[in-house]
C-alpha positions as CSV (number, residue, x, y, z in Angstrom):
1,M,116.5,-44.4,180.1
2,T,118.4,-42.3,182.7
3,T,122.2,-42.2,182.8
4,M,124.0,-41.1,185.8
5,A,127.5,-39.3,185.1
6,A,130.3,-40.7,187.0
7,P,131.6,-38.6,189.8
8,S,134.9,-36.5,189.1
9,A,137.9,-38.1,190.2
10,F,139.8,-36.1,193.0
11,D,143.0,-34.5,191.7
12,V,146.1,-36.1,193.7
13,R,148.5,-34.1,191.5
14,A,147.0,-31.0,192.5
15,L,147.0,-31.9,196.1
16,R,150.8,-32.8,195.6
17,E,151.6,-29.5,194.0
18,G,149.8,-27.4,196.2
19,I,151.0,-28.9,199.6
20,E,154.8,-28.9,198.0
21,R,154.5,-25.3,196.6
22,A,153.0,-24.0,199.7
23,D,150.1,-22.4,197.2
24,A,147.0,-22.1,199.7
25,G,144.9,-20.9,196.6
26,A,145.6,-24.2,194.8
27,L,144.6,-26.4,197.8
28,L,141.4,-24.3,198.4
29,A,140.4,-25.1,195.0
30,L,140.0,-28.8,196.1
31,Y,137.5,-28.2,199.1
32,A,133.7,-27.9,198.4
33,D,131.8,-24.5,199.0
34,D,130.3,-26.3,202.2
35,A,133.2,-28.3,203.2
36,E,134.2,-28.8,207.2
37,L,137.7,-28.9,208.4
38,R,138.7,-30.2,212.0
39,V,142.1,-30.0,213.0
40,V,143.5,-31.9,216.2
41,D,146.7,-31.4,217.9
42,R,148.1,-30.8,221.5
43,A,146.4,-27.4,221.6
44,T,143.1,-28.5,220.1
45,Q,142.6,-31.9,221.5
46,P,139.8,-34.5,220.1
47,S,137.0,-33.0,222.7
48,H,137.6,-29.5,221.3
49,P,139.3,-29.6,218.0
50,L,139.6,-26.5,215.9
51,V,136.6,-26.6,213.5
52,V,136.6,-24.5,210.3
53,H,133.5,-24.3,207.9
54,G,133.3,-23.6,204.3
55,R,135.7,-22.0,201.9
56,D,136.2,-18.6,203.5
57,E,137.2,-20.2,206.7
58,I,139.4,-22.8,205.1
59,G,141.2,-20.5,203.0
60,A,142.1,-17.9,206.0
61,L,143.5,-21.1,207.7
62,L,145.0,-22.5,204.6
63,D,146.8,-18.9,204.1
64,D,148.2,-18.9,207.7
65,L,149.5,-22.6,207.4
66,Y,151.4,-22.1,204.0
67,G,152.2,-18.6,204.7
68,R,154.7,-19.5,207.0
69,E,158.5,-20.3,206.5
70,T,158.2,-24.1,206.1
71,S,158.7,-26.8,203.5
72,H,156.3,-29.1,203.1
73,T,156.2,-32.8,201.4
74,L,153.4,-34.9,200.6
75,E,154.7,-38.4,201.9
76,R,151.6,-40.7,201.0
77,V,147.8,-40.5,199.5
78,V,145.5,-43.3,199.5
79,L,142.4,-42.4,197.3
80,Q,139.5,-44.8,197.1
81,A,136.2,-43.9,195.6
82,D,134.6,-40.9,197.8
83,R,137.7,-41.3,200.5
84,L,141.2,-39.9,200.8
85,A,144.0,-40.2,203.1
86,F,147.1,-38.4,203.3
87,L,150.3,-38.0,205.1
88,E,152.2,-34.7,205.0
89,S,155.5,-33.7,206.6
90,C,156.7,-30.1,207.4
91,R,159.8,-28.6,208.8
92,Y,160.9,-25.2,209.9
93,P,164.2,-23.6,209.2
94,D,165.2,-24.3,212.8
95,G,164.7,-27.9,212.1
96,V,161.1,-28.2,214.0
97,R,159.1,-31.1,212.2
98,V,155.5,-31.4,212.1
99,L,153.6,-34.2,210.9
100,V,149.9,-34.2,209.7
101,S,147.8,-37.3,209.1
102,S,144.8,-36.3,207.2
103,T,141.4,-38.4,206.1
104,A,138.7,-36.7,204.1
105,E,135.3,-37.5,202.5
106,L,135.0,-36.3,198.6
107,R,131.7,-35.3,196.6
108,A,132.1,-34.6,193.1
109,G,135.9,-34.8,193.2
110,R,136.0,-32.2,196.4
111,I,137.1,-32.4,199.9
112,V,133.7,-31.9,201.9
113,D,134.5,-33.2,205.5
114,Q,138.3,-33.8,206.7
115,T,139.9,-34.3,209.8
116,S,143.7,-33.7,210.4
117,V,145.8,-34.9,213.2
118,Q,148.9,-33.1,213.5
119,A,152.1,-33.9,216.0
120,W,154.8,-31.4,216.4
121,D,158.4,-31.9,217.8
122,E,158.5,-31.1,221.4
123,N,161.9,-29.6,221.6
124,R,164.1,-28.4,218.9
125,P,166.3,-31.2,217.3
126,S,169.9,-31.1,218.4
127,Q,172.1,-29.6,215.6
């Protein structure tokens, strides 16, 4: 008789703590070695998104994003079997806000394919 191990669950707590503490290393641990991450925004539009492959490239991107002087909040998370969706809001010290909506496929509890769409404030908010 053959038994199959249940896939390990994705660690939502680690996602929240990594985002809200701006801990790029903790976030990188959530990605599989062969993961792919796509980012779509005003500069990298759907026909030519930013695409990074593997933990080295994803780590460099996360270091850049979470190394900025910005606050990050995980707003919503939906986790179902091998699918993940989450909404993150960010705020720069000058008040500029960024909203990032991400969807991902999971394998063995790690992200293997992610697409993030981000929208930035076009102008500084009135203060």
